[in-house]
Z-matrix of the N, CA and C atoms (Angstrom, degrees):
N
C 1 1.454
C 2 1.537 1 111.01
N 3 1.324 2 117.14 1 -36.06
C 4 1.461 3 119.60 2 -179.20
C 5 1.517 4 111.58 3 -69.31
N 6 1.339 5 116.33 4 -32.66
C 7 1.470 6 119.92 5 177.93
C 8 1.522 7 110.52 6 -65.73
N 9 1.338 8 116.26 7 -41.16
C 10 1.458 9 120.01 8 -179.65
C 11 1.528 10 111.32 9 -65.88
N 12 1.330 11 116.69 10 -41.75
C 13 1.459 12 118.28 11 178.54
C 14 1.523 13 110.91 12 -67.10
N 15 1.327 14 117.25 13 -32.12
C 16 1.455 15 121.18 14 176.43
C 17 1.531 16 110.65 15 -64.96
N 18 1.345 17 117.22 16 -39.36
C 19 1.466 18 121.56 17 179.23
C 20 1.529 19 109.78 18 -62.91
N 21 1.337 20 116.36 19 -45.63
C 22 1.463 21 120.81 20 178.99
C 23 1.524 22 110.04 21 -62.85
N 24 1.334 23 116.47 22 -43.70
C 25 1.467 24 121.40 23 -179.28
C 26 1.526 25 111.33 24 -61.83
N 27 1.320 26 117.26 25 -45.23
C 28 1.473 27 119.69 26 -179.01
C 29 1.520 28 111.12 27 -67.76
N 30 1.334 29 117.05 28 -35.84
C 31 1.456 30 119.61 29 177.86
C 32 1.520 31 110.76 30 -61.96
N 33 1.328 32 115.69 31 -45.58
C 34 1.459 33 119.78 32 -176.17
C 35 1.523 34 111.34 33 -69.74
N 36 1.337 35 117.46 34 -40.40
C 37 1.457 36 120.22 35 -171.44
C 38 1.524 37 114.52 36 -91.59
N 39 1.346 38 118.77 37 -14.78
C 40 1.456 39 118.84 38 177.71
C 41 1.512 40 112.25 39 -98.91
N 42 1.334 41 116.86 40 -21.77
C 43 1.456 42 120.26 41 178.73
C 44 1.532 43 109.17 42 -68.43
N 45 1.315 44 117.21 43 130.68
C 46 1.462 45 121.13 44 -179.35
C 47 1.531 46 108.41 45 -72.04
N 48 1.321 47 115.49 46 112.51
C 49 1.457 48 120.14 47 -174.08
C 50 1.520 49 111.59 48 -96.67
N 51 1.307 50 114.11 49 165.13
C 52 1.454 51 122.29 50 179.87
C 53 1.523 52 109.44 51 -70.46
N 54 1.324 53 117.02 52 137.39
C 55 1.463 54 121.70 53 176.99
C 56 1.527 55 108.88 54 -89.91
N 57 1.333 56 117.89 55 137.54
C 58 1.462 57 120.19 56 -178.27
C 59 1.523 58 112.47 57 -78.00
N 60 1.328 59 114.52 58 154.39
C 61 1.458 60 120.79 59 172.25
C 62 1.520 61 106.67 60 -101.39
N 63 1.314 62 116.72 61 107.37
C 64 1.462 63 120.80 62 179.66
C 65 1.522 64 107.52 63 -104.16
N 66 1.341 65 118.13 64 121.59
C 67 1.456 66 120.22 65 -175.86
C 68 1.529 67 113.49 66 -61.75
N 69 1.321 68 116.99 67 -39.42
C 70 1.461 69 121.37 68 175.59
C 71 1.514 70 108.96 69 -160.14
N 72 1.326 71 116.64 70 174.67
C 73 1.452 72 120.38 71 -176.31
C 74 1.521 73 111.48 72 -65.31
N 75 1.341 74 114.97 73 138.00
C 76 1.457 75 120.75 74 -179.71
C 77 1.528 76 108.74 75 -79.51
N 78 1.335 77 116.14 76 121.83
C 79 1.464 78 121.55 77 179.69
C 80 1.523 79 108.20 78 -118.39
N 81 1.326 80 115.84 79 121.45
C 82 1.459 81 121.05 80 175.15
C 83 1.521 82 108.00 81 -95.35
N 84 1.325 83 117.15 82 124.08
C 85 1.467 84 120.05 83 -178.41
C 86 1.523 85 111.71 84 -73.29
N 87 1.326 86 116.35 85 -25.81
C 88 1.459 87 120.48 86 178.27
C 89 1.515 88 108.84 87 -150.01
N 90 1.323 89 116.76 88 127.53
C 91 1.460 90 120.17 89 179.90
C 92 1.527 91 111.97 90 -98.33
N 93 1.351 92 117.42 91 -23.76
C 94 1.455 93 120.61 92 178.76
C 95 1.528 94 110.28 93 -76.87
N 96 1.337 95 115.90 94 146.61
C 97 1.457 96 120.65 95 176.81
C 98 1.532 97 109.26 96 -76.62
N 99 1.327 98 115.70 97 149.72
C 100 1.459 99 120.42 98 172.95
C 101 1.531 100 107.45 99 -80.00
N 102 1.326 101 116.36 100 124.25
C 103 1.467 102 119.62 101 -178.28
C 104 1.518 103 110.57 102 -108.32
N 105 1.301 104 114.34 103 157.56
C 106 1.464 105 121.74 104 -177.55
C 107 1.529 106 110.39 105 -68.21
N 108 1.318 107 117.22 106 137.47
C 109 1.462 108 119.76 107 177.11
C 110 1.533 109 111.15 108 -59.92
N 111 1.330 110 116.05 109 140.20
C 112 1.466 111 125.45 110 -179.70
C 113 1.530 112 113.77 111 69.60
N 114 1.350 113 118.52 112 6.53
C 115 1.462 114 119.38 113 178.63
C 116 1.526 115 111.05 114 -71.32
N 117 1.333 116 117.64 115 -22.78
C 118 1.461 117 120.26 116 177.73
C 119 1.534 118 111.98 117 -81.73
N 120 1.318 119 117.82 118 -18.02
C 121 1.462 120 121.23 119 -178.17
C 122 1.529 121 112.82 120 -93.47
N 123 1.341 122 117.10 121 -31.70
C 124 1.453 123 121.22 122 -176.77
C 125 1.525 124 110.67 123 -120.76
N 126 1.337 125 114.33 124 130.73
C 127 1.462 126 120.79 125 -176.52
C 128 1.544 127 111.70 126 -67.71
N 129 1.338 128 116.04 127 -33.02
C 130 1.465 129 119.88 128 -174.91
C 131 1.528 130 112.67 129 -76.73
N 132 1.327 131 118.27 130 -10.17
C 133 1.467 132 121.20 131 179.28
C 134 1.526 133 108.60 132 -96.40
N 135 1.327 134 116.43 133 122.43
C 136 1.465 135 121.63 134 -178.97
C 137 1.525 136 112.06 135 -70.48
N 138 1.332 137 116.92 136 167.77
C 139 1.465 138 120.54 137 -176.07
C 140 1.524 139 113.34 138 -90.62
N 141 1.328 140 118.12 139 -12.18
C 142 1.465 141 118.50 140 -177.56
C 143 1.528 142 110.52 141 -68.54
N 144 1.320 143 117.13 142 143.01
C 145 1.458 144 123.34 143 -170.12
C 146 1.515 145 112.47 144 -63.10
N 147 1.337 146 115.47 145 133.03
C 148 1.462 147 123.82 146 169.48
C 149 1.520 148 106.46 147 -134.17
N 150 1.320 149 117.00 148 140.96
C 151 1.454 150 120.86 149 -179.88
C 152 1.531 151 109.40 150 -71.24
N 153 1.341 152 118.04 151 132.64
C 154 1.463 153 119.98 152 179.11
C 155 1.533 154 110.82 153 -78.94
N 156 1.335 155 117.11 154 121.08
C 157 1.463 156 121.68 155 -175.93
C 158 1.524 157 114.13 156 -101.39
N 159 1.308 158 118.09 157 -6.70
C 160 1.464 159 121.48 158 -172.64
C 161 1.522 160 113.75 159 -62.69
N 162 1.319 161 115.98 160 148.64
C 163 1.462 162 121.86 161 -177.83
C 164 1.531 163 111.58 162 -65.97
N 165 1.341 164 117.26 163 -33.10
C 166 1.461 165 121.54 164 -177.77
C 167 1.530 166 112.84 165 -107.00
N 168 1.316 167 118.05 166 11.14
C 169 1.469 168 120.67 167 -173.55
C 170 1.530 169 111.66 168 -62.16
N 171 1.339 170 117.05 169 120.17
C 172 1.466 171 119.17 170 179.63
C 173 1.530 172 112.82 171 -69.20
N 174 1.331 173 116.76 172 -25.79
C 175 1.476 174 119.85 173 178.12
C 176 1.524 175 109.53 174 -70.11
N 177 1.354 176 115.42 175 -45.81
C 178 1.466 177 119.56 176 179.48
C 179 1.527 178 111.09 177 -63.94
N 180 1.350 179 116.46 178 -36.52
C 181 1.467 180 120.55 179 -179.50
C 182 1.523 181 112.58 180 -82.54
N 183 1.328 182 116.51 181 0.38
C 184 1.477 183 123.96 182 174.87
C 185 1.525 184 112.92 183 58.40
N 186 1.311 185 116.14 184 49.51
C 187 1.459 186 120.34 185 176.30
C 188 1.526 187 110.31 186 -73.39
N 189 1.342 188 115.01 187 153.18
C 190 1.458 189 120.76 188 178.65
C 191 1.532 190 110.24 189 -64.92
N 192 1.331 191 116.57 190 137.87
C 193 1.458 192 120.81 191 177.95
C 194 1.512 193 114.40 192 87.58
N 195 1.322 194 117.74 193 -4.88
C 196 1.467 195 120.82 194 178.64
C 197 1.527 196 110.18 195 -92.33
N 198 1.337 197 115.32 196 173.49
C 199 1.459 198 120.03 197 179.18
C 200 1.517 199 111.08 198 -65.47
N 201 1.321 200 115.50 199 150.14
C 202 1.464 201 121.01 200 177.27
C 203 1.523 202 110.14 201 -82.16
N 204 1.329 203 114.58 202 149.29
C 205 1.458 204 119.95 203 175.08
C 206 1.530 205 108.77 204 -103.75
N 207 1.345 206 117.95 205 144.40
C 208 1.457 207 119.08 206 177.73
C 209 1.525 208 111.02 207 -67.54
N 210 1.337 209 116.59 208 141.06
C 211 1.461 210 121.15 209 175.66
C 212 1.524 211 109.52 210 -152.78
N 213 1.303 212 116.47 211 -179.27
C 214 1.462 213 122.29 212 -174.82
C 215 1.523 214 114.04 213 -57.31
N 216 1.300 215 116.60 214 -33.58
C 217 1.457 216 121.03 215 -174.55
C 218 1.512 217 114.63 216 -63.62
N 219 1.354 218 117.92 217 -18.52
C 220 1.459 219 121.34 218 -179.87
C 221 1.528 220 112.18 219 -88.04
N 222 1.326 221 118.41 220 0.40
C 223 1.456 222 121.33 221 -176.59
C 224 1.521 223 112.90 222 -67.16
N 225 1.344 224 115.39 223 156.13
C 226 1.463 225 121.31 224 179.76
C 227 1.521 226 110.83 225 -75.80
N 228 1.322 227 114.81 226 159.77
C 229 1.452 228 120.92 227 175.34
C 230 1.528 229 109.03 228 -64.66
N 231 1.323 230 117.65 229 140.73
C 232 1.462 231 122.33 230 -176.69
C 233 1.531 232 111.54 231 -57.84
N 234 1.319 233 116.49 232 -37.99
C 235 1.470 234 120.09 233 -176.52
C 236 1.522 235 112.43 234 -70.82
N 237 1.322 236 117.76 235 -29.49
C 238 1.462 237 120.31 236 -176.76
C 239 1.524 238 113.07 237 -111.43
N 240 1.327 239 117.60 238 12.54
C 241 1.459 240 120.99 239 -179.51
C 242 1.533 241 110.24 240 -70.46
N 243 1.309 242 117.25 241 143.03
C 244 1.469 243 126.40 242 178.65
C 245 1.525 244 113.20 243 67.27
N 246 1.325 245 119.34 244 12.65
C 247 1.465 246 120.18 245 -179.32
C 248 1.524 247 109.45 246 -87.48
N 249 1.329 248 114.50 247 131.22
C 250 1.453 249 123.81 248 178.12
C 251 1.530 250 109.31 249 -69.24
N 252 1.341 251 120.31 250 157.70
C 253 1.468 252 119.89 251 174.97
C 254 1.530 253 114.03 252 -58.83
N 255 1.342 254 117.81 253 -21.16
C 256 1.465 255 120.16 254 175.78
C 257 1.525 256 111.85 255 -73.34
N 258 1.340 257 117.90 256 -15.90
C 259 1.458 258 121.57 257 178.60
C 260 1.516 259 113.83 258 104.83
N 261 1.331 260 117.76 259 2.22
C 262 1.465 261 122.21 260 -178.88
C 263 1.517 262 111.00 261 -111.63
N 264 1.339 263 115.22 262 157.17
C 265 1.456 264 120.72 263 167.76
C 266 1.524 265 107.56 264 -92.98
N 267 1.323 266 117.50 265 151.70
C 268 1.459 267 121.21 266 -177.83
C 269 1.527 268 111.14 267 -82.28
N 270 1.343 269 114.82 268 143.61
C 271 1.464 270 121.41 269 174.39
C 272 1.524 271 106.82 270 -133.78
N 273 1.345 272 118.61 271 112.19
C 274 1.460 273 119.80 272 -177.12
C 275 1.527 274 112.02 273 -69.69
N 276 1.336 275 116.02 274 136.69
C 277 1.462 276 122.59 275 -177.10
C 278 1.518 277 108.57 276 -125.18
N 279 1.345 278 117.01 277 132.63
C 280 1.454 279 121.38 278 178.44
C 281 1.517 280 112.70 279 -115.73
N 282 1.339 281 117.24 280 -15.07
C 283 1.471 282 120.77 281 177.09
C 284 1.526 283 109.03 282 -149.61
N 285 1.319 284 115.18 283 167.46
C 286 1.467 285 120.01 284 -179.08
C 287 1.526 286 111.26 285 -65.90
N 288 1.329 287 117.36 286 -25.79
C 289 1.463 288 120.90 287 179.69
C 290 1.533 289 112.02 288 -68.24
N 291 1.329 290 116.60 289 -27.73
C 292 1.468 291 120.16 290 179.55
C 293 1.524 292 112.64 291 -64.81
N 294 1.325 293 117.35 292 -22.73
C 295 1.467 294 120.87 293 -177.91
C 296 1.524 295 112.53 294 -68.35
N 297 1.334 296 117.07 295 -22.51
C 298 1.471 297 119.65 296 -179.83
C 299 1.530 298 111.63 297 -66.15
N 300 1.339 299 116.47 298 -23.19
C 301 1.465 300 119.67 299 177.97
C 302 1.528 301 111.50 300 -69.35
N 303 1.332 302 116.93 301 -20.24
C 304 1.461 303 120.81 302 -177.38
C 305 1.525 304 113.31 303 -96.46
N 306 1.305 305 118.29 304 5.67
C 307 1.473 306 120.05 305 -176.67
C 308 1.521 307 112.44 306 -58.52
N 309 1.316 308 117.58 307 -46.60
C 310 1.463 309 120.63 308 -178.24
C 311 1.526 310 112.36 309 -85.98
N 312 1.323 311 117.39 310 -15.09
C 313 1.463 312 121.24 311 -176.40
C 314 1.528 313 111.98 312 -114.11
N 315 1.352 314 117.68 313 26.42
C 316 1.456 315 119.40 314 -172.70
C 317 1.527 316 113.99 315 -73.55
N 318 1.335 317 118.70 316 -8.04
C 319 1.462 318 120.82 317 175.60
C 320 1.525 319 111.84 318 -98.02
N 321 1.328 320 116.41 319 -5.88
C 322 1.453 321 121.30 320 179.55
C 323 1.529 322 111.54 321 -108.76
N 324 1.338 323 116.67 322 -39.30
C 325 1.458 324 121.83 323 -177.09
C 326 1.525 325 110.57 324 -115.72
N 327 1.323 326 115.89 325 145.51
C 328 1.465 327 122.58 326 173.25
C 329 1.526 328 107.73 327 -119.16
N 330 1.316 329 115.98 328 139.84
C 331 1.457 330 120.28 329 -178.91
C 332 1.525 331 109.67 330 -76.84
N 333 1.305 332 115.08 331 142.45
C 334 1.458 333 120.94 332 173.40
C 335 1.524 334 106.79 333 -128.87
N 336 1.340 335 115.95 334 121.69
C 337 1.458 336 120.93 335 -173.99
C 338 1.525 337 109.07 336 -74.42
N 339 1.327 338 115.45 337 133.55
C 340 1.459 339 121.88 338 -179.79
C 341 1.524 340 109.90 339 -61.57
N 342 1.327 341 116.93 340 147.16
C 343 1.462 342 120.25 341 -176.35
C 344 1.530 343 113.17 342 -70.33
N 345 1.341 344 117.33 343 -17.89
C 346 1.459 345 120.39 344 -178.63
C 347 1.524 346 113.58 345 -87.67
N 348 1.346 347 116.95 346 -2.90
C 349 1.464 348 120.50 347 -177.91
C 350 1.523 349 109.33 348 -76.44
N 351 1.342 350 116.33 349 133.59
C 352 1.465 351 121.67 350 -178.98
C 353 1.520 352 112.59 351 -78.02
N 354 1.343 353 115.28 352 177.49
C 355 1.466 354 121.43 353 -173.72
C 356 1.531 355 112.40 354 -66.82
N 357 1.336 356 116.82 355 -38.84
C 358 1.467 357 119.60 356 -177.14
C 359 1.530 358 111.08 357 -66.57
N 360 1.327 359 116.21 358 -47.06
C 361 1.466 360 120.49 359 178.55
C 362 1.529 361 110.59 360 -67.26
N 363 1.329 362 117.28 361 -33.46
C 364 1.465 363 122.40 362 178.75
C 365 1.521 364 110.86 363 -62.60
N 366 1.339 365 116.00 364 -43.12
C 367 1.474 366 120.71 365 177.41
C 368 1.517 367 110.64 366 -60.98
N 369 1.336 368 115.46 367 -43.21
C 370 1.467 369 120.02 368 -180.00
C 371 1.525 370 110.85 369 -63.93
N 372 1.315 371 117.12 370 -39.73
C 373 1.471 372 121.14 371 179.49
C 374 1.522 373 110.58 372 -65.61
N 375 1.337 374 117.10 373 -43.69
C 376 1.467 375 120.99 374 179.73
C 377 1.526 376 110.57 375 -62.56
N 378 1.335 377 116.16 376 -43.11
C 379 1.466 378 120.53 377 179.89
C 380 1.533 379 111.12 378 -63.86
N 381 1.344 380 116.11 379 -44.68
C 382 1.470 381 121.01 380 -178.86
C 383 1.529 382 111.07 381 -67.36
N 384 1.325 383 118.01 382 -37.91
C 385 1.459 384 121.55 383 178.15
C 386 1.525 385 110.51 384 -64.26
N 387 1.331 386 116.57 385 -36.60
C 388 1.466 387 120.85 386 177.11
C 389 1.531 388 110.75 387 -65.49
N 390 1.330 389 115.82 388 -40.65
C 391 1.481 390 120.40 389 179.09
C 392 1.530 391 111.31 390 -66.84
N 393 1.344 392 116.33 391 -44.59
C 394 1.461 393 120.91 392 -174.90
C 395 1.534 394 113.09 393 -84.45
N 396 1.324 395 117.50 394 -3.31
C 397 1.463 396 123.26 395 -179.86
C 398 1.533 397 111.03 396 60.94
N 399 1.335 398 114.69 397 50.77
C 400 1.462 399 122.03 398 177.69
C 401 1.526 400 107.51 399 -112.60
N 402 1.331 401 117.33 400 133.30
C 403 1.461 402 121.64 401 -178.71
C 404 1.517 403 109.87 402 -73.86
N 405 1.337 404 116.15 403 135.48
C 406 1.459 405 122.80 404 174.79
C 407 1.516 406 108.88 405 -110.47
N 408 1.323 407 116.72 406 129.43
C 409 1.467 408 120.13 407 179.45
C 410 1.523 409 110.30 408 -74.78
N 411 1.324 410 117.07 409 -48.26
C 412 1.462 411 120.97 410 -177.08
C 413 1.533 412 110.54 411 -115.93
N 414 1.309 413 116.92 412 51.51
C 415 1.464 414 121.59 413 -177.27
C 416 1.507 415 114.50 414 -66.65
N 417 1.323 416 117.90 415 -27.77
C 418 1.463 417 120.25 416 -177.18
C 419 1.523 418 113.45 417 -96.42
N 420 1.324 419 117.53 418 0.86
C 421 1.461 420 120.28 419 -177.51
C 422 1.524 421 111.48 420 -71.14
N 423 1.323 422 116.05 421 137.00
C 424 1.468 423 124.74 422 176.84
C 425 1.522 424 113.51 423 61.24
N 426 1.318 425 119.42 424 18.45
C 427 1.462 426 121.55 425 176.49
C 428 1.514 427 109.68 426 -117.04
N 429 1.322 428 116.01 427 139.60
C 430 1.467 429 120.15 428 178.10
C 431 1.529 430 110.24 429 -78.73
N 432 1.343 431 115.45 430 -48.20
C 433 1.465 432 119.36 431 177.68
C 434 1.514 433 108.91 432 -147.45
N 435 1.316 434 115.98 433 161.86
C 436 1.458 435 121.46 434 -178.00
C 437 1.508 436 108.62 435 -115.26
N 438 1.328 437 116.11 436 124.57
C 439 1.463 438 120.30 437 174.84
C 440 1.506 439 107.95 438 -110.64
N 441 1.312 440 117.61 439 117.83
C 442 1.460 441 121.34 440 -177.92
C 443 1.508 442 109.81 441 -98.40
């Protein structure tokens, strides 16, 4: 099993891949997640964000020292929105034919294979992406080895 994973690893990391075109540096205005008020005080309250509706809620009234609420100002820059840390935007692919749509946009978009695609179609997609020089985000997922 380790030999097979080594083959996949060497294929992915030695193959000369497409470099992304990033319009400008990606700046995240906030890296911490917004958590639900009082989720740190009570075990039964989950951490996923809920808007505080209470009449006396200090979070809703935006008192100093309280948790921040999500709003428009935390949004990403339009030019760098939806860009992966690799520098590409995702493009879902379900068959090898879908890769032809990325021929002219292969420096902006990277293909990501749908989770419902089986092993046989996955192999075909990986092979075709290698031929067309299209970046695959999850090219090694659910495959034992890659034959090019």
